[in-house]
C-alpha positions as CSV (number, residue, x, y, z in Angstrom):
1,X,-31.6,5.2,-18.4
2,X,-30.9,1.7,-17.2
3,X,-28.8,-0.5,-19.5
4,X,-31.4,-3.3,-19.3
5,X,-34.9,-3.7,-17.9
6,X,-36.7,-7.0,-17.7
7,X,-38.6,-9.4,-15.4
8,X,-36.9,-12.3,-13.6
9,X,-39.8,-14.7,-13.0
10,X,-40.1,-18.1,-11.3
11,X,-36.6,-18.5,-9.9
12,X,-35.9,-22.1,-8.9
13,X,-33.1,-21.8,-6.3
14,X,-31.0,-24.7,-5.2
15,X,-28.5,-23.6,-2.5
16,X,-25.5,-25.5,-1.4
17,X,-23.2,-24.9,1.6
18,X,-19.6,-25.3,0.5
19,X,-16.0,-24.9,1.7
20,X,-15.0,-21.3,1.1
21,X,-11.6,-22.5,-0.2
22,X,-13.2,-23.8,-3.3
23,X,-14.1,-20.3,-4.3
24,X,-10.9,-18.4,-3.5
25,X,-9.7,-18.3,-7.1
26,X,-13.0,-17.0,-8.3
27,X,-13.4,-14.0,-5.9
28,X,-12.9,-10.7,-7.8
29,X,-10.3,-8.2,-6.4
30,X,-11.9,-5.7,-4.0
31,X,-14.5,-8.1,-2.8
32,X,-14.7,-10.9,-0.2
33,X,-16.9,-13.8,0.3
34,X,-20.3,-12.9,2.0
35,X,-21.3,-15.5,4.6
36,X,-24.6,-16.2,6.2
37,X,-24.3,-17.3,9.9
38,X,-20.7,-18.3,9.1
39,X,-21.8,-20.5,6.1
40,X,-20.6,-20.1,2.5
41,X,-23.2,-20.7,-0.2
42,X,-23.3,-21.3,-3.9
43,X,-26.6,-21.5,-5.8
44,X,-27.9,-23.1,-8.9
45,X,-30.8,-21.1,-10.3
46,X,-33.1,-21.5,-13.2
47,X,-35.6,-18.8,-14.2
48,X,-37.3,-16.9,-17.0
49,X,-35.9,-13.7,-18.4
50,X,-39.0,-11.9,-19.8
51,X,-40.0,-8.6,-21.3
52,X,-36.4,-7.7,-21.9
53,X,-35.4,-4.3,-23.2
54,X,-31.9,-3.0,-23.8
55,X,-31.7,0.8,-23.5
56,X,-35.5,0.8,-23.6
57,X,-35.8,-1.2,-26.8
58,X,-37.1,-4.7,-27.3
59,X,-34.7,-6.7,-29.5
60,X,-36.7,-9.1,-31.8
61,X,-36.5,-12.8,-30.7
62,X,-34.7,-11.8,-27.5
63,X,-37.6,-10.7,-25.3
64,X,-38.4,-13.9,-23.4
65,X,-35.9,-16.8,-22.7
66,X,-34.6,-19.1,-20.1
67,X,-31.5,-18.7,-18.0
68,X,-29.7,-21.1,-15.6
69,X,-26.7,-19.8,-13.6
70,X,-24.3,-21.0,-10.9
71,X,-23.5,-18.1,-8.5
72,X,-21.9,-17.3,-5.2
73,X,-22.1,-14.4,-2.8
74,X,-19.6,-11.6,-2.1
75,X,-19.5,-8.2,-0.5
76,X,-17.5,-5.0,-1.0
77,X,-16.9,-2.2,1.5
78,X,-17.2,1.3,0.0
79,X,-18.1,4.7,1.5
80,X,-18.8,3.3,4.9
81,X,-21.3,0.6,3.7
82,X,-21.2,-3.0,2.6
83,X,-22.3,-3.6,-1.0
84,X,-23.7,-7.2,-1.2
85,X,-23.4,-8.8,-4.6
86,X,-23.0,-12.0,-6.6
87,X,-20.4,-13.6,-8.8
88,X,-21.4,-15.9,-11.6
89,X,-19.4,-19.0,-12.3
90,X,-21.4,-19.4,-15.5
91,X,-24.7,-18.2,-17.0
92,X,-26.5,-20.3,-19.6
93,X,-29.0,-18.8,-22.1
94,X,-30.3,-19.9,-25.5
95,X,-29.6,-16.6,-27.3
96,X,-26.2,-15.9,-28.9
97,X,-26.7,-12.1,-28.9
98,X,-27.2,-12.1,-25.1
99,X,-24.0,-14.1,-24.6
100,X,-22.0,-11.8,-26.9
101,X,-23.3,-8.5,-25.2
102,X,-22.9,-9.7,-21.6
103,X,-19.5,-11.2,-22.1
104,X,-18.2,-8.2,-24.1
105,X,-19.6,-5.3,-22.1
106,X,-19.6,-6.9,-18.6
107,X,-16.9,-9.6,-19.0
108,X,-19.5,-12.1,-17.7
109,X,-19.3,-15.9,-18.3
110,X,-22.3,-16.6,-20.5
111,X,-22.6,-19.7,-22.7
112,X,-25.2,-20.3,-25.4
113,X,-26.9,-23.7,-25.3
114,X,-30.2,-25.1,-26.5
115,X,-32.8,-24.7,-23.7
116,X,-36.4,-25.4,-22.9
117,X,-38.7,-25.0,-19.9
118,X,-42.2,-25.8,-18.7
119,X,-44.4,-24.1,-16.0
120,X,-47.6,-26.0,-15.2
121,X,-50.1,-26.2,-12.3
122,X,-53.0,-28.3,-11.0
123,X,-55.5,-27.8,-8.2
124,X,-52.9,-28.3,-5.4
125,X,-49.4,-27.5,-6.8
126,X,-47.2,-25.8,-9.4
127,X,-44.3,-27.4,-11.3
128,X,-41.3,-25.5,-12.8
129,X,-38.7,-27.2,-15.0
130,X,-35.6,-25.8,-16.7
131,X,-33.5,-27.8,-19.1
132,X,-30.3,-27.2,-21.2
133,X,-28.5,-29.4,-23.7
134,X,-24.8,-30.2,-23.6
135,X,-22.7,-33.1,-24.7
136,X,-25.7,-35.1,-26.0
137,X,-27.5,-34.8,-22.6
138,X,-30.4,-32.7,-21.3
139,X,-29.6,-31.3,-17.9
140,X,-32.7,-30.8,-15.8
141,X,-33.8,-29.0,-12.7
142,X,-37.4,-29.4,-11.5
143,X,-39.4,-28.0,-8.6
144,X,-42.9,-28.8,-7.5
145,X,-44.3,-26.2,-5.1
146,X,-47.3,-25.2,-3.1
147,X,-49.6,-22.7,-4.9
148,X,-49.9,-19.9,-2.3
149,X,-47.0,-17.5,-1.9
150,X,-45.5,-16.7,1.4
151,X,-43.2,-13.8,2.4
152,X,-39.4,-14.2,2.6
153,X,-38.7,-13.7,6.3
154,X,-36.3,-11.0,7.5
155,X,-32.9,-12.3,8.4
156,X,-33.6,-15.7,6.9
157,X,-31.4,-17.7,4.6
158,X,-33.8,-17.1,1.7
159,X,-33.5,-13.3,2.3
160,X,-29.7,-13.6,2.2
161,X,-29.8,-15.6,-1.1
162,X,-32.2,-13.2,-2.8
163,X,-31.1,-9.8,-1.6
164,X,-27.7,-9.2,-3.2
165,X,-28.0,-6.1,-5.4
166,X,-24.6,-5.9,-7.2
167,X,-22.9,-8.1,-9.8
168,X,-19.1,-8.5,-9.7
169,X,-16.9,-9.9,-12.4
170,X,-13.3,-10.8,-12.2
171,X,-11.8,-9.0,-15.3
172,X,-8.3,-9.9,-14.3
173,X,-6.3,-10.2,-11.0
174,X,-6.1,-6.4,-10.7
175,X,-9.4,-5.2,-12.1
176,X,-13.1,-5.9,-11.2
177,X,-16.3,-4.9,-13.0
178,X,-19.2,-3.8,-10.8
179,X,-22.8,-3.2,-11.8
180,X,-26.0,-2.7,-9.8
181,X,-29.2,-4.8,-10.1
182,X,-32.4,-3.4,-8.7
183,X,-35.6,-5.2,-7.7
184,X,-38.1,-5.1,-4.8
185,X,-38.2,-7.8,-2.2
186,X,-39.6,-11.1,-3.5
187,X,-42.1,-13.6,-2.2
188,X,-41.6,-17.4,-2.4
189,X,-43.3,-20.7,-2.9
190,X,-42.6,-23.6,-0.6
191,X,-41.1,-26.6,-2.3
192,X,-43.0,-29.9,-2.1
193,X,-40.6,-31.9,-4.3
194,X,-37.5,-31.3,-6.5
195,X,-35.1,-33.1,-8.8
196,X,-31.6,-32.2,-10.1
197,X,-30.1,-34.1,-13.0
198,X,-27.0,-32.0,-13.9
199,X,-23.5,-32.9,-15.2
200,X,-21.7,-30.3,-13.0
201,X,-18.2,-31.2,-14.2
202,X,-19.1,-31.0,-17.9
203,X,-20.8,-27.6,-17.5
204,X,-18.9,-25.9,-14.7
205,X,-15.6,-27.7,-14.5
206,X,-13.8,-30.0,-12.1
207,X,-14.0,-27.5,-9.2
208,X,-17.7,-28.0,-9.0
209,X,-18.1,-31.7,-9.8
210,X,-18.6,-32.4,-6.1
211,X,-22.1,-30.7,-6.4
212,X,-23.3,-33.9,-8.1
213,X,-22.7,-35.8,-4.9
214,X,-24.3,-33.6,-2.3
215,X,-27.9,-32.4,-1.7
216,X,-28.8,-28.7,-1.5
217,X,-29.0,-27.4,2.0
218,X,-32.1,-25.4,1.0
219,X,-34.3,-24.8,-2.0
220,X,-37.2,-22.5,-2.8
221,X,-39.0,-20.9,-5.6
222,X,-38.8,-17.1,-5.7
223,X,-41.6,-15.5,-7.7
224,X,-39.4,-12.7,-9.0
225,X,-40.3,-9.2,-10.3
226,X,-39.3,-6.5,-12.6
227,X,-35.6,-5.8,-12.5
228,X,-33.0,-3.3,-13.9
229,X,-29.4,-3.8,-14.7
230,X,-27.4,-0.5,-14.5
231,X,-24.2,0.5,-16.3
232,X,-20.9,-0.9,-15.2
233,X,-17.9,0.7,-13.4
234,X,-14.4,-0.5,-13.1
235,X,-12.7,-1.2,-9.7
236,X,-8.9,-1.2,-9.8
């Protein structure tokens, strides 16, 4: 049985090309940075975590909630194949129990903050907004998109961003936690307009303050799907 089943829906993805040296201290042992066409990416992502079940059981008041995370991309060579995965700098949710479970069992970097969201549409567009409150400020990411979905093209940047199926966590300098995430390939919505109002230094630290001063190199809305998170294993 999967450790967790859920749906990840309406993923607003803001992707930045950055200097790989910034991430060197964050790369878990046994993995290396995964580049796309020689470029290193980090992504700020807001989405809805819905219909959540832990070991097949819905936990009251923890079934549907927002998440915002900052993540980058790594790979690990094992048994003749490359496993492509993500490393989270931080994951923000509004539920204390989610933070405690994820940080305790998977050594993740969850933080609990007050959050809110809205998903609206009119005749020509859809609008998605995710917000989180820290240091007396609401941080906000917003996307306005076309209404009709389009495929994520093979070998595209969007495919690279969305199709990483492992999570890696740096337990310490000699030990890494690995877990598998499963989901089908996603479709996307083309972005018409977007806005980012985020205090990156306050939330993610001085290493990522520079994100306040640069524009994303790409952005799109992935529709998402049902997902599973499997049990962990330790890499030494």
